[in-house]
N, CA, C and O atoms as CSV, one atom per row, in Angstrom:
chain,resi,resn,atom,element,x,y,z
A,1,MET,N,N,102.635,88.517,-23.764
A,1,MET,CA,C,101.462,88.326,-22.913
A,1,MET,C,C,100.561,87.265,-23.372
A,1,MET,O,O,100.211,87.203,-24.550
A,2,VAL,N,N,100.169,86.420,-22.475
A,2,VAL,CA,C,99.261,85.375,-22.792
A,2,VAL,C,C,97.822,85.712,-22.287
A,2,VAL,O,O,97.576,86.007,-21.117
A,3,PHE,N,N,96.915,85.639,-23.265
A,3,PHE,CA,C,95.480,85.922,-22.962
A,3,PHE,C,C,94.748,84.708,-22.822
A,3,PHE,O,O,95.118,83.679,-23.387
A,4,SER,N,N,93.710,84.764,-22.090
A,4,SER,CA,C,92.689,83.590,-22.007
A,4,SER,C,C,92.080,83.430,-23.419
A,4,SER,O,O,92.221,84.282,-24.296
A,5,LYS,N,N,91.420,82.319,-23.570
A,5,LYS,CA,C,90.679,82.038,-24.934
A,5,LYS,C,C,89.540,83.010,-25.026
A,5,LYS,O,O,89.246,83.480,-26.125
A,6,THR,N,N,88.851,83.357,-23.892
A,6,THR,CA,C,87.849,84.441,-24.051
A,6,THR,C,C,88.322,85.706,-24.385
A,6,THR,O,O,87.763,86.348,-25.275
A,7,ALA,N,N,89.293,86.148,-23.774
A,7,ALA,CA,C,89.896,87.524,-24.087
A,7,ALA,C,C,90.377,87.579,-25.532
A,7,ALA,O,O,90.157,88.553,-26.252
A,8,GLU,N,N,91.057,86.474,-25.937
A,8,GLU,CA,C,91.488,86.443,-27.329
A,8,GLU,C,C,90.311,86.594,-28.399
A,8,GLU,O,O,90.362,87.345,-29.373
A,9,TYR,N,N,89.281,85.792,-28.073
A,9,TYR,CA,C,88.061,85.849,-28.911
A,9,TYR,C,C,87.478,87.347,-28.901
A,9,TYR,O,O,87.160,87.933,-29.936
A,10,ALA,N,N,87.388,87.829,-27.777
A,10,ALA,CA,C,86.801,89.191,-27.514
A,10,ALA,C,C,87.662,90.275,-28.354
A,10,ALA,O,O,87.091,91.194,-28.942
A,11,ILE,N,N,89.026,90.121,-28.377
A,11,ILE,CA,C,89.855,90.962,-29.105
A,11,ILE,C,C,89.659,90.803,-30.611
A,11,ILE,O,O,89.677,91.790,-31.347
A,12,ARG,N,N,89.481,89.614,-31.056
A,12,ARG,CA,C,89.201,89.353,-32.469
A,12,ARG,C,C,87.913,89.850,-32.933
A,12,ARG,O,O,87.781,90.349,-34.050
A,13,VAL,N,N,86.817,89.704,-31.973
A,13,VAL,CA,C,85.540,90.209,-32.370
A,13,VAL,C,C,85.660,91.785,-32.531
A,13,VAL,O,O,85.325,92.356,-33.569
A,14,LEU,N,N,86.162,92.432,-31.424
A,14,LEU,CA,C,86.259,93.901,-31.520
A,14,LEU,C,C,87.143,94.357,-32.716
A,14,LEU,O,O,86.835,95.395,-33.301
A,15,SER,N,N,88.152,93.685,-33.081
A,15,SER,CA,C,88.941,94.142,-34.185
A,15,SER,C,C,88.163,94.004,-35.464
A,15,SER,O,O,88.271,94.824,-36.375
A,16,TYR,N,N,87.393,92.975,-35.515
A,16,TYR,CA,C,86.522,92.852,-36.781
A,16,TYR,C,C,85.578,93.976,-36.885
A,16,TYR,O,O,85.410,94.548,-37.962
A,17,PHE,N,N,84.908,94.344,-35.732
A,17,PHE,CA,C,84.048,95.514,-35.592
A,17,PHE,C,C,84.815,96.790,-35.972
A,17,PHE,O,O,84.304,97.632,-36.711
A,18,ALA,N,N,86.055,96.923,-35.456
A,18,ALA,CA,C,86.666,98.149,-35.784
A,18,ALA,C,C,87.059,98.368,-37.285
A,18,ALA,O,O,87.188,99.479,-37.800
A,19,ILE,N,N,87.229,97.189,-37.909
A,19,ILE,CA,C,87.602,97.304,-39.345
A,19,ILE,C,C,86.308,97.642,-40.065
A,19,ILE,O,O,86.348,98.423,-41.016
A,20,ASN,N,N,85.190,97.113,-39.678
A,20,ASN,CA,C,83.897,97.334,-40.327
A,20,ASN,C,C,82.986,98.199,-39.555
A,20,ASN,O,O,81.923,97.782,-39.096
A,21,LYS,N,N,83.447,99.512,-39.405
A,21,LYS,CA,C,82.689,100.508,-38.521
A,21,LYS,C,C,81.336,100.671,-39.219
A,21,LYS,O,O,81.126,100.570,-40.428
A,22,ASN,N,N,80.449,100.943,-38.240
A,22,ASN,CA,C,79.018,101.366,-38.567
A,22,ASN,C,C,78.293,100.264,-39.300
A,22,ASN,O,O,77.238,100.547,-39.869
A,23,GLU,N,N,78.758,99.054,-39.335
A,23,GLU,CA,C,78.028,97.967,-39.889
A,23,GLU,C,C,77.331,97.150,-38.861
A,23,GLU,O,O,77.921,96.896,-37.810
A,24,VAL,N,N,76.077,96.700,-39.082
A,24,VAL,CA,C,75.406,95.787,-38.150
A,24,VAL,C,C,75.903,94.388,-38.544
A,24,VAL,O,O,75.734,93.945,-39.680
A,25,ILE,N,N,76.509,93.724,-37.586
A,25,ILE,CA,C,77.032,92.330,-37.825
A,25,ILE,C,C,76.358,91.414,-36.841
A,25,ILE,O,O,76.289,91.692,-35.644
A,26,SER,N,N,75.865,90.327,-37.362
A,26,SER,CA,C,75.184,89.302,-36.515
A,26,SER,C,C,76.219,88.271,-35.951
A,26,SER,O,O,77.335,88.122,-36.449
A,27,ALA,N,N,75.783,87.615,-34.932
A,27,ALA,CA,C,76.605,86.622,-34.282
A,27,ALA,C,C,76.903,85.430,-35.254
A,27,ALA,O,O,78.005,84.888,-35.331
A,28,SER,N,N,75.890,85.108,-35.927
A,28,SER,CA,C,75.985,84.017,-36.897
A,28,SER,C,C,77.037,84.325,-38.073
A,28,SER,O,O,77.709,83.432,-38.589
A,29,PHE,N,N,77.107,85.533,-38.405
A,29,PHE,CA,C,78.054,85.939,-39.550
A,29,PHE,C,C,79.452,85.840,-38.914
A,29,PHE,O,O,80.365,85.262,-39.504
A,30,LEU,N,N,79.610,86.406,-37.710
A,30,LEU,CA,C,80.908,86.364,-37.118
A,30,LEU,C,C,81.487,84.991,-36.727
A,30,LEU,O,O,82.688,84.723,-36.694
A,31,HIS,N,N,80.434,84.130,-36.425
A,31,HIS,CA,C,80.697,82.710,-36.141
A,31,HIS,C,C,81.305,82.066,-37.393
A,31,HIS,O,O,82.248,81.284,-37.268
A,32,GLU,N,N,80.811,82.360,-38.564
A,32,GLU,CA,C,81.385,81.871,-39.864
A,32,GLU,C,C,82.747,82.524,-40.207
A,32,GLU,O,O,83.679,81.840,-40.631
A,33,LYS,N,N,82.847,83.872,-40.014
A,33,LYS,CA,C,84.005,84.619,-40.393
A,33,LYS,C,C,85.244,84.289,-39.486
A,33,LYS,O,O,86.339,84.059,-39.999
A,34,LEU,N,N,85.059,84.273,-38.212
A,34,LEU,CA,C,86.085,84.173,-37.236
A,34,LEU,C,C,86.311,82.682,-36.715
A,34,LEU,O,O,87.296,82.405,-36.031
A,35,ASP,N,N,85.419,81.803,-37.046
A,35,ASP,CA,C,85.421,80.402,-36.671
A,35,ASP,C,C,85.527,80.260,-35.158
A,35,ASP,O,O,86.383,79.542,-34.643
A,36,ILE,N,N,84.609,80.984,-34.436
A,36,ILE,CA,C,84.466,80.866,-32.943
A,36,ILE,C,C,83.208,80.178,-32.711
A,36,ILE,O,O,82.223,80.473,-33.387
A,37,PRO,N,N,83.155,79.207,-31.731
A,37,PRO,CA,C,81.924,78.476,-31.459
A,37,PRO,C,C,80.843,79.347,-31.221
A,37,PRO,O,O,81.018,80.331,-30.502
A,38,TYR,N,N,79.670,79.094,-31.768
A,38,TYR,CA,C,78.474,80.072,-31.734
A,38,TYR,C,C,77.996,80.452,-30.294
A,38,TYR,O,O,77.831,81.624,-29.955
A,39,LYS,N,N,77.805,79.486,-29.552
A,39,LYS,CA,C,77.283,79.713,-28.188
A,39,LYS,C,C,78.310,80.551,-27.405
A,39,LYS,O,O,77.930,81.473,-26.684
A,40,TYR,N,N,79.597,80.238,-27.544
A,40,TYR,CA,C,80.603,81.008,-26.818
A,40,TYR,C,C,80.729,82.440,-27.413
A,40,TYR,O,O,81.047,83.387,-26.694
A,41,LEU,N,N,80.503,82.562,-28.579
A,41,LEU,CA,C,80.558,83.859,-29.272
A,41,LEU,C,C,79.392,84.741,-28.800
A,41,LEU,O,O,79.597,85.901,-28.444
A,42,THR,N,N,78.202,84.205,-28.797
A,42,THR,CA,C,76.988,84.980,-28.298
A,42,THR,C,C,77.242,85.463,-26.853
A,42,THR,O,O,76.850,86.572,-26.490
A,43,ARG,N,N,77.893,84.627,-26.045
A,43,ARG,CA,C,78.103,84.901,-24.699
A,43,ARG,C,C,79.113,86.134,-24.554
A,43,ARG,O,O,78.911,87.051,-23.758
A,44,ILE,N,N,80.166,86.068,-25.363
A,44,ILE,CA,C,81.175,87.075,-25.371
A,44,ILE,C,C,80.574,88.446,-25.971
A,44,ILE,O,O,80.873,89.541,-25.495
A,45,MET,N,N,79.769,88.292,-26.971
A,45,MET,CA,C,79.230,89.495,-27.567
A,45,MET,C,C,78.196,90.215,-26.558
A,45,MET,O,O,78.083,91.440,-26.520
A,46,THR,N,N,77.499,89.388,-25.797
A,46,THR,CA,C,76.626,89.877,-24.851
A,46,THR,C,C,77.425,90.585,-23.708
A,46,THR,O,O,77.004,91.614,-23.180
A,47,ASN,N,N,78.490,90.037,-23.386
A,47,ASN,CA,C,79.363,90.690,-22.220
A,47,ASN,C,C,80.026,91.937,-22.829
A,47,ASN,O,O,80.196,92.898,-22.078
A,48,LEU,N,N,80.435,92.026,-24.169
A,48,LEU,CA,C,80.932,93.186,-24.692
A,48,LEU,C,C,79.765,94.337,-24.796
A,48,LEU,O,O,80.025,95.532,-24.656
A,49,ALA,N,N,78.620,93.897,-25.025
A,49,ALA,CA,C,77.459,94.907,-25.017
A,49,ALA,C,C,77.219,95.429,-23.668
A,49,ALA,O,O,76.941,96.620,-23.526
A,50,LYS,N,N,77.308,94.602,-22.626
A,50,LYS,CA,C,77.110,95.037,-21.319
A,50,LYS,C,C,78.323,95.929,-20.811
A,50,LYS,O,O,78.167,96.785,-19.941
A,51,GLY,N,N,79.517,95.669,-21.405
A,51,GLY,CA,C,80.696,96.467,-21.171
A,51,GLY,C,C,80.759,97.853,-21.869
A,51,GLY,O,O,81.626,98.699,-21.647
A,52,GLY,N,N,79.731,97.974,-22.741
A,52,GLY,CA,C,79.632,99.330,-23.366
A,52,GLY,C,C,80.262,99.392,-24.828
A,52,GLY,O,O,80.211,100.431,-25.485
A,53,PHE,N,N,80.842,98.262,-25.291
A,53,PHE,CA,C,81.605,98.293,-26.589
A,53,PHE,C,C,80.678,98.031,-27.746
A,53,PHE,O,O,80.892,98.594,-28.820
A,54,LEU,N,N,79.736,97.270,-27.603
A,54,LEU,CA,C,78.755,96.953,-28.760
A,54,LEU,C,C,77.277,97.402,-28.257
A,54,LEU,O,O,76.857,97.392,-27.100
A,55,GLU,N,N,76.658,97.764,-29.346
A,55,GLU,CA,C,75.166,98.081,-29.176
A,55,GLU,C,C,74.346,97.028,-29.900
A,55,GLU,O,O,74.493,96.794,-31.100
A,56,PRO,N,N,73.449,96.385,-29.092
A,56,PRO,CA,C,72.601,95.310,-29.769
A,56,PRO,C,C,71.563,96.114,-30.704
A,56,PRO,O,O,71.059,97.173,-30.328
A,57,ILE,N,N,71.303,95.564,-31.875
A,57,ILE,CA,C,70.223,96.076,-32.698
A,57,ILE,C,C,69.267,94.921,-32.896
A,57,ILE,O,O,69.703,93.836,-33.282
A,58,LYS,N,N,67.964,95.110,-32.644
A,58,LYS,CA,C,66.955,94.170,-32.685
A,58,LYS,C,C,66.236,94.267,-34.010
A,58,LYS,O,O,66.262,95.290,-34.693
A,59,GLY,N,N,65.574,93.133,-34.357
A,59,GLY,CA,C,64.773,93.221,-35.564
A,59,GLY,C,C,65.260,92.235,-36.629
A,59,GLY,O,O,66.139,91.413,-36.370
A,60,ARG,N,N,64.726,92.319,-37.730
A,60,ARG,CA,C,65.008,91.289,-38.813
A,60,ARG,C,C,66.494,91.418,-39.221
A,60,ARG,O,O,67.171,90.411,-39.428
A,61,ILE,N,N,66.983,92.642,-39.332
A,61,ILE,CA,C,68.310,92.877,-39.740
A,61,ILE,C,C,69.191,93.067,-38.454
A,61,ILE,O,O,70.144,93.845,-38.475
A,62,GLY,N,N,68.883,92.400,-37.417
A,62,GLY,CA,C,69.603,92.567,-36.200
A,62,GLY,C,C,71.002,92.153,-36.070
A,62,GLY,O,O,71.543,91.500,-36.962
A,63,GLY,N,N,71.611,92.501,-35.003
A,63,GLY,CA,C,72.973,92.193,-34.794
A,63,GLY,C,C,73.636,93.165,-33.824
A,63,GLY,O,O,72.972,93.610,-32.888
A,64,PHE,N,N,74.843,93.499,-33.987
A,64,PHE,CA,C,75.583,94.287,-33.063
A,64,PHE,C,C,76.376,95.414,-33.896
A,64,PHE,O,O,76.793,95.164,-35.027
A,65,VAL,N,N,76.547,96.559,-33.337
A,65,VAL,CA,C,77.301,97.621,-33.893
A,65,VAL,C,C,78.177,98.118,-32.903
A,65,VAL,O,O,77.851,98.151,-31.716
A,66,LEU,N,N,79.445,98.568,-33.391
A,66,LEU,CA,C,80.381,99.062,-32.374
A,66,LEU,C,C,80.004,100.501,-31.977
A,66,LEU,O,O,79.719,101.336,-32.835
A,67,CYS,N,N,80.009,100.760,-30.733
A,67,CYS,CA,C,79.387,102.078,-30.303
A,67,CYS,C,C,80.409,102.868,-29.549
A,67,CYS,O,O,80.051,103.792,-28.819
A,68,VAL,N,N,81.759,102.520,-29.704
A,68,VAL,CA,C,82.761,103.365,-29.189
A,68,VAL,C,C,83.915,103.620,-30.247
A,68,VAL,O,O,84.056,102.847,-31.194
A,69,ASP,N,N,84.681,104.646,-30.078
A,69,ASP,CA,C,85.779,104.868,-30.967
A,69,ASP,C,C,86.807,103.740,-30.792
A,69,ASP,O,O,87.277,103.532,-29.673
A,70,PRO,N,N,87.155,103.045,-31.792
A,70,PRO,CA,C,88.195,101.952,-31.693
A,70,PRO,C,C,89.533,102.494,-31.137
A,70,PRO,O,O,90.230,101.767,-30.429
A,71,ALA,N,N,89.874,103.651,-31.419
A,71,ALA,CA,C,91.106,104.228,-30.934
A,71,ALA,C,C,91.074,104.464,-29.364
A,71,ALA,O,O,92.112,104.690,-28.742
A,72,LYS,N,N,89.916,104.404,-28.801
A,72,LYS,CA,C,89.870,104.702,-27.346
A,72,LYS,C,C,89.548,103.383,-26.565
A,72,LYS,O,O,89.079,103.445,-25.428
A,73,ILE,N,N,89.804,102.182,-27.188
A,73,ILE,CA,C,89.673,100.953,-26.548
A,73,ILE,C,C,91.012,100.331,-26.161
A,73,ILE,O,O,91.846,100.054,-27.024
A,74,TYR,N,N,91.215,100.114,-24.863
A,74,TYR,CA,C,92.384,99.467,-24.361
A,74,TYR,C,C,92.210,97.995,-24.160
A,74,TYR,O,O,91.097,97.519,-23.936
A,75,LEU,N,N,93.313,97.256,-24.237
A,75,LEU,CA,C,93.225,95.877,-23.964
A,75,LEU,C,C,92.689,95.517,-22.548
A,75,LEU,O,O,91.924,94.570,-22.372
A,76,SER,N,N,93.123,96.304,-21.576
A,76,SER,CA,C,92.714,96.067,-20.252
A,76,SER,C,C,91.135,96.212,-20.143
A,76,SER,O,O,90.487,95.528,-19.351
A,77,GLN,N,N,90.605,97.075,-20.927
A,77,GLN,CA,C,89.160,97.245,-20.827
A,77,GLN,C,C,88.404,96.059,-21.414
A,77,GLN,O,O,87.314,95.698,-20.969
A,78,ILE,N,N,89.046,95.449,-22.463
A,78,ILE,CA,C,88.397,94.268,-23.068
A,78,ILE,C,C,88.593,93.099,-22.188
A,78,ILE,O,O,87.656,92.319,-22.016
A,79,VAL,N,N,89.711,92.919,-21.631
A,79,VAL,CA,C,89.936,91.740,-20.655
A,79,VAL,C,C,88.973,91.888,-19.401
A,79,VAL,O,O,88.446,90.890,-18.909
A,80,GLU,N,N,88.763,93.142,-18.909
A,80,GLU,CA,C,87.816,93.333,-17.820
A,80,GLU,C,C,86.343,92.930,-18.258
A,80,GLU,O,O,85.598,92.256,-17.547
A,81,ALA,N,N,86.043,93.377,-19.396
A,81,ALA,CA,C,84.606,93.014,-19.865
A,81,ALA,C,C,84.399,91.502,-20.089
A,81,ALA,O,O,83.306,91.077,-20.462
């Protein structure tokens, strides 16, 4: 199955969050770790937050945290988001 670049990036982002459960991770950190263009990454993370996968955390130590059980996430849900 061939995914769009956006879907591929979203899968990589959620995979990283699944590995690092309950950690607040910023977009700039993920930009460096996953080598995804920063503006593109922030848009993807915003869409994943609107889709109910990530919860934004505001403040000095802000970022995002995974708010669903990784075992209950399906590829179709990620592609839709």
